[in-house]
C-alpha positions, 0 to 999 in steps of 0.5 A, spaced: 929 981 900 935 985 901 942 983 905 947 978 905 943 972 905 940 974 898 933 972 897 932 966 902 927 969 906 923 971 900 923 964 897 921 961 904 916 966 905 913 964 898 914 956 899 910 957 906 905 963 902 901 958 899 895 959 904 897 966 905 889 968 904 888 964 910 884 959 907 887 952 905 885 947 900 877 945 901 876 952 905 880 949 911 882 955 915 890 956 916 894 959 921 901 962 920 906 962 926 912 966 923 919 966 926 923 972 924 923 979 922 923 978 915 918 972 915 913 977 919 914 982 914 913 978 908 907 975 910 904 982 913 906 985 906 902 980 902 896 980 907 897 974 911 894 974 917 899 971 923 896 967 929 903 968 932 909 972 931 916 971 934 923 975 933 926 972 939 929 966 936 936 967 935 941 964 930 943 960 936 937 956 937 936 951 942 931 945 943 927 949 948 926 954 943 923 948 939 919 946 945 916 953 946 914 953 939 911 946 938 908 945 945 902 949 944 901 946 937 901 939 939 896 941 945 891 944 940 892 938 935 891 933 940 884 937 942 882 936 935 883 944 934 888 943 928 888 938 923 895 938 921 902 942 923 907 944 917 913 947 918 917 951 912 924 952 912 931 952 908 933 945 908 940 945 908 943 940 902 950 944 901 953 950 902 950 952 895 943 949 896 938 951 901 931 950 898 925 952 901 922 946 904 915 944 907 914 938 911 908 936 915 910 934 922 903 933 925 900 928 924 906 924 924 907 919 918 910 912 920 916 910 915 914 906 909 915 898 911 922 896 909 922 890 904 925 884 906 932 882 903 932 877 897 931 870 899 928 872 906 921 870 905 917 869 911 922 872 916 918 874 922 921 879 927 919 879 934 920 885 939 919 885 946 917 892 948 917 894 955 912 897 959 908 897 952 908 900 945 903 905 947 907 908 953 913 908 949 910 912 943 907 917 948 914 919 950 917 918 943 912 922 939 912 929 942 920 928 942 920 927 935 915 933 933 920 937 938 926 935 934 923 936 927 922 943 929 929 944 932 932 941 926 928 946 921 930 952 926 938 949 925 938 948 918 935 955 916 940 958 920 945 954 917 943 956 910 943 963 912 950 963 914 952 959 908 948 964 904 952 970 907 959 966 907 958 965 899 956 972 898 962 975 902 966 970 898 964 973 892 964 980 894 969 984 891 
């Protein structure tokens, strides 16, 4: 709650802290996987039970960090042990705006169907998929989920650096 980055860590904690008591909607059990000292401190201070905690992810985050974080969760999701996986992070909108955001990364939600252009009623598109759609999705979906976590890590670091820069610029 103190420091050059302002209240960013506390705000992200509050955003993700809705299920702090370990219970979500309709009595579902919530597991908290927390990254960073401040997040760990926040959830411990409010009585949150942490399933895992990591402080080894630095501000030079890598795609491997994202894989390490999400691969076990994907395995649990596929096995049916998890109903969903959500990530709370600082969404980098601009140097002055990094609101805490929670997004569902599992199950993957398909994008909304695009509306056809005016006057193109009844247009049909045919696609040839090789080897087949299932084989392609088997490779793409895990990469998509890993990328979503990586993006969350990178945007959080960018937001923190931006808050520090703004604080130092405003310091007298």
